[in-house]
C-alpha positions in Angstrom: 16.6 6.8 23.0 14.5 4.2 24.9 14.4 0.5 23.6 10.8 0.9 22.6 11.6 4.0 20.6 14.5 2.2 18.8 12.2 -0.8 17.9 9.5 1.6 16.6 12.1 3.4 14.5 13.5 0.1 13.0 9.9 -1.1 12.4 9.1 2.1 10.5 12.3 2.1 8.5 12.1 -1.6 7.5 8.4 -1.3 6.6 9.0 1.9 4.6 12.0 0.4 2.7 10.2 -2.8 1.9 7.0 -1.0 0.7 9.1 1.5 -1.4 10.5 -1.5 -3.2 7.1 -3.1 -3.5 8.3 -6.3 -1.8 6.0 -8.5 0.2 7.2 -9.7 3.6 7.9 -13.1 2.1 10.1 -11.5 -0.6 12.1 -9.6 2.1 12.5 -12.8 4.1 13.9 -14.6 1.0 16.3 -11.8 0.2 17.5 -11.3 3.8 17.3 -14.8 5.3 15.2 -13.4 8.2 12.1 -15.4 8.8 8.6 -14.2 7.9 7.4 -14.7 11.4 10.2 -12.4 12.8 9.6 -9.8 10.1 5.9 -9.6 11.0 6.9 -9.0 14.7 9.6 -6.5 13.7 7.3 -4.4 11.5 4.8 -4.3 14.3 7.5 -2.9 16.6 7.7 -6.0 18.7 10.8 -7.7 17.3 13.9 -7.4 19.4 16.3 -7.5 16.5 20.0 -8.5 16.8 22.9 -6.7 15.2 23.3 -9.6 12.7 19.7 -9.6 11.6 19.8 -5.8 11.3 22.9 -6.2 9.0 21.1 -8.9 7.0 18.1 -6.6 6.3 20.4 -3.7 5.4 22.2 -5.9 2.9 18.9 -6.9 1.3 17.9 -3.2 1.0 21.5 -2.2 -0.2 21.6 0.5 2.4 23.8 1.2 5.5 22.6 -0.6 8.6 22.7 2.7 10.5 19.9 4.0 8.2 17.5 1.5 9.8 18.2 3.0 13.2 17.8 6.7 12.2 14.6 8.5 12.6 15.4 11.2 10.0 16.0 8.9 7.0 13.3 9.0 4.4 12.7 6.6 1.5 14.0 8.1 -1.7 11.2 9.4 -3.9 12.1 9.3 -7.6 8.7 10.2 -9.0 6.5 13.4 -9.2 2.9 12.4 -9.1 0.3 14.9 -10.4 -3.1 14.9 -8.7 -6.5 16.4 -9.5 -9.8 15.8 -11.1 -10.2 15.4 -14.8 -9.4 18.7 -16.5 -6.8 19.6 -13.9 -4.1 19.5 -16.7 -2.3 16.4 -15.4 -1.5 15.1 -18.9 -0.6 18.5 -20.5 1.5 19.6 -17.5 2.9 16.1 -17.0 4.3 15.8 -20.5 5.9 19.2 -20.6 7.3 18.7 -17.1 8.8 15.3 -18.0 10.3 16.9 -21.1 11.8 19.8 -19.1 13.3 17.3 -16.5 14.4 14.8 -19.2 12.6 11.9 -17.5 9.8 9.6 -18.7 6.1 10.5 -18.5 3.6 7.8 -17.4 -0.2 8.2 -17.5 -1.4 5.7 -14.9 -4.8 5.1 -16.6 -3.2 4.2 -19.8 -1.1 1.6 -18.0 -4.3 0.3 -16.4 -5.9 0.0 -19.8 -2.9 -1.9 -21.0 -2.9 -4.3 -18.0 -6.7 -4.9 -18.4 -6.5 -5.1 -22.2 -9.6 -2.8 -22.5 -10.6 0.8 -22.2 -11.5 2.4 -18.9 -15.1 2.6 -20.1 -15.3 -1.1 -20.8 -13.5 -1.9 -17.5 -16.0 0.1 -15.4 -18.9 -1.2 -17.4 -17.9 -4.9 -17.1 -16.3 -5.1 -13.7 -17.1 -1.9 -11.8 -15.1 0.5 -9.7 -13.8 -2.0 -7.1 -12.0 -4.0 -9.8 -10.6 -0.7 -11.3 -9.3 0.3 -7.9 -7.5 -3.0 -7.4 -5.9 -2.7 -10.8 -5.0 0.9 -10.1 -3.1 -0.2 -6.9 -1.4 -3.1 -8.6 -0.4 -1.0 -11.7 0.9 1.9 -9.5 3.0 -0.6 -7.5 4.5 -2.0 -10.7 5.3 1.5 -12.0 7.0 2.5 -8.8 8.9 -0.8 -8.6 10.7 0.1 -11.8 12.5 2.7 -9.6 12.9 5.2 -12.5 12.7 9.0 -12.4 9.1 9.6 -13.6 6.4 12.2 -13.9 3.2 10.4 -13.2 -0.3 11.5 -14.1 -2.7 9.8 -11.7 -6.5 9.1 -12.0 -8.7 11.7 -10.4 -10.0 9.3 -7.7 -6.7 7.8 -6.6 -6.9 9.9 -3.4 -10.1 8.1 -2.3 -8.3 4.8 -1.9 -6.4 5.2 1.4 -3.9 2.4 0.8 -3.1 3.4 -2.7 -2.7 7.1 -1.8 -0.4 6.2 1.1 1.7 4.0 -1.3 1.9 6.9 -3.7 2.9 9.4 -1.0 5.6 7.0 0.3 7.3 6.8 -3.1 6.5 10.0 -5.0 6.4 13.7 -4.4 2.7 14.5 -4.8 1.5 17.7 -6.4 -2.1 18.8 -6.5 -2.9 20.8 -9.7 -5.7 23.0 -8.2 -8.3 24.6 -10.5 -11.7 26.0 -10.2 -14.8 23.9 -11.2 -15.3 26.2 -14.2 -11.7 25.5 -15.4 -12.1 21.8 -15.0 -15.3 21.9 -17.0 -14.0 24.2 -19.8 -10.8 22.2 -20.2 -12.7 18.9 -20.7 -15.1 20.5 -23.2 -12.3 22.3 -25.1 -10.8 18.9 -25.7 -14.0 18.0 -27.7 -15.5 15.9 -25.0 -19.2 16.8 -24.7 -20.0 13.9 -22.3 -20.0 16.1 -19.1 -23.2 17.8 -20.2 -24.9 15.1 -22.3 -28.3 14.3 -20.8 -27.2 15.6 -17.5 -28.3 19.1 -16.7 -26.9 18.9 -13.2 -23.4 18.0 -14.3 -21.8 21.3 -13.3 -23.5 21.2 -9.8 -22.3 17.6 -9.4 -18.7 18.6 -10.4 -18.7 21.3 -7.7 -19.9 18.8 -5.1 -17.3 16.2 -6.2 -14.5 18.8 -6.1 -15.5 20.0 -2.7 -15.6 16.5 -1.3 -12.1 15.6 -2.6 -10.4 18.9 -1.9 -9.3 17.8 1.7 -7.8 14.7 0.2 -5.9 16.5 -2.6 -4.8 19.1 0.0 -2.8 16.3 1.7 -0.4 16.3 -1.3 3.2 17.6 -0.7 2.5 20.7 -2.8 -0.4 22.6 -4.2 0.0 24.5 -7.4 -2.7 26.8 -8.7 -3.5 26.4 -12.4 -6.4 28.8 -13.0 -5.5 31.8 -15.2 -1.9 30.7 -15.7 0.2 29.5 -18.6 1.3 26.0 -19.0 5.0 27.1 -18.8 4.4 29.0 -15.5 2.8 25.9 -14.0 5.5 23.6 -15.2 8.2 25.9 -13.9 6.6 26.1 -10.4 6.1 22.3 -10.2 9.7 21.7 -11.2 11.0 24.2 -8.7 8.9 22.7 -5.8 9.4 19.1 -6.6 13.2 19.2 -7.0 13.8 15.6 -6.2 14.6 14.2 -9.7 
């Protein structure tokens, strides 16, 4: 392996290990004794690291130093994240999947509401989507930093925030619960929510457009599981079989 290849591998592994732990570069510097300036160079692939510095970083991460030199080492992912538009079944499937795997279930939007001390409706009305997306990223980072086996139900638009989606894919096995527009619609309505059609005759057409626009993003998930016309148990069993990282 050429020197440049080694430095790129170390850069990728250090950056991945740091981000998986939700540490800033300054936090890693404090934990390892390696300067912030050098870490910035290192993560960009331009830091010619010594054996001692490599060992210091490995000690901070609590991993073998050799792992920072290996191109085939991936960050451990202890969460299963369910993706999809509202009505995909993320909460229903997520709760039963967590029960089957004997792990906790977290609904990210509920955590966001708790952090903001208000409902999502109030949050969007008062502060707008940009503020929600910032809270979404911060809340996700906090959940992942707990480093616990988790089934996570995400918000429908998390895939539209490139940085947040990348963070999620780095630390969780992602599963898209794919459903037809009709199923999304019917599931929301069956829950007693009539808002999709209230004063909005084009709601179904808008849903089709939104789903079509986001499908390529959802398709970047590690796995896709079809949910239309299937029982909850069958879906849970398939997700558990595919995302066998817990």
